[in-house]
N, C-alpha and C positions, 0 to 999 in steps of 0.2 A: 820601521816599525808601522804594519796593514792600518789604516783609518781603523779597521773595524776592531782589531785587538784595543788600539786606544779606548774606541769607541766602549767596547764592555766593560774598562775597565773604571772607564769614569763614569759609565751607569753602576757599576758598583759601587761604585764610592757614595753617588749620589740616595741609592736606595740604603746603606749603609746611614747614610743620616736623617733618612724618612723613619726609617724606622727604629733608628733611636733615640730622634726626638716624641714619636709616639709613644715607645716605651718608659722613657722621660714624664710626657703625660699621664699615662696610665698609673704610673706609680706617684705623682703630686693629685692625679683626680682619678682614685679609685673607683668610680663610678664608670668611667671609659674604660676598662677591663674588658669592656666586649666588645672592644675594637681588635682582641688580641689577636684575630686570625690573619687581618692583615697587615698587622707587626711581625707576626710569623714569616708571613708570604714575603714579604720585603724584606725581612734580612737572610731567609733562607734561599727563596728563590732571588732575589734582588741581589743583596752581598754577596752571600758564597756562589749560588753558581753563576752568577755575568763574573765573577773573580774567577773562577775555573772555568768558564770557556774564552775568556781572554787570554788567560796564559796558555791554555792549550792550543787556542788557534795561533801563536806565536813559537809555542816550544815544539809543537810535535812534529812540524815539517825538516825542523829542525835535528831533531831525535832520529827520526825516520830516515830520513836523506830522500824526501816526495816533496815536490810542491805541494800547496793544497789544493783539494784536489778541485774547489769549487770557490771564489772568491766573492762569485753572487749569489752563492748559495749561503755565505759566512755573514755576508752583509743583510742577506734576506732574514736571516734567524735573528740577527740585531733588532729590526725592526719588530717581526713578530714574538720576540719574547719580553721585550719591554714593552708594549701597546697591549699585551694579556696579560704582563704583573700588572701595570695600570690599572687594566679592568677588572680584573679580579680584585684590587685589593678597593677599589671602588664598591665593587659588589660587595664584598664583604660589611663595607660602613652602612651601606643602603640597605642590605638586609636586615642590621641592627634595628633600624628606626622604618623597617617594614612596608617599604618602597617596593610596589609592585613588579615591577621593571629589574628587580635586583639578581635574582636566578639566570636574568639575558645576560646581565654582565658577565656575571661568575661563569656561566657556559662559555661565554665567547670569546672570555680572557684565559679558561684553562683550555679550551680546543686551541687559541693561538700561541700559549706558552708550549701545550705540547708540541704543536705541529714543532717550535722552535728548538724544541730540545731531539726531535726525531732526527732534523735538520742535522742537529751537532752530530746526533751520532752519526749520518753518513758520513758526511765528510770527513769526519775523523778517519771511520772505520777505513772509504777509501784512501785517503792520505796515506795511511798504514798500509795498505796493498799494495801504493804505486800507480804510476801510470797502465791503463790495459796492455798497452805493447811488452811492459815489462811482465806484468806477470804472466803473458802469455809465453814468454820465452823460458820461465821459470819451469813453468809447467812441461813445457816442452824438453826441457834440460834433466825435469825426474823421471819422463816419462824414457827418455834415453837412459839414464841410472838403474831404472829398473827394467830393460832390455839387458844392459847387460850385464846387472846378479845373473837373472833366468841366465843366461848363455854362458853365465861362469868365465865370465871374460874380469881380466883386472880393472879395478879403477884407479885412473891417474887422478893423486890428491897433492897439491902441493907440499914441500916439506917443512917439516917445526922445524925452528931452531936448533934443536937437538942433535936434528940427524943432517944436517949438514956441513 
């Protein structure tokens, strides 16, 4: 298993523990309910999304039959997503207390988290498509099929078990 797959899964469990701890604290001390946005982001972006990222990076290459498009991008995604979420959670807490720099933490954290999500989308998309050489040969084959159909030529296909 790739190191970033394990890192996403461990980060997911970490954010679950942080979110649940903050949730329990809010239940015990109702005035702490002002931290609910930090709690929500820890659980949804932290636990849920990080678990999805880690599992997807492990299974998508196996399901698609293609190697992961970019291991470096997946690693950068881990750093951006976790740093972004930490900054966002801190920003939500600081905003409650009226700290002047809170919007900057939220903005920077949001941009980093979004960059991580976009990176994930790009890596998974490219992985499912396969390497450029494979895409090019598939496009050439599709053009050949269309030409043959226009020319009225029969297409050769593999026989099904029933036809054998």
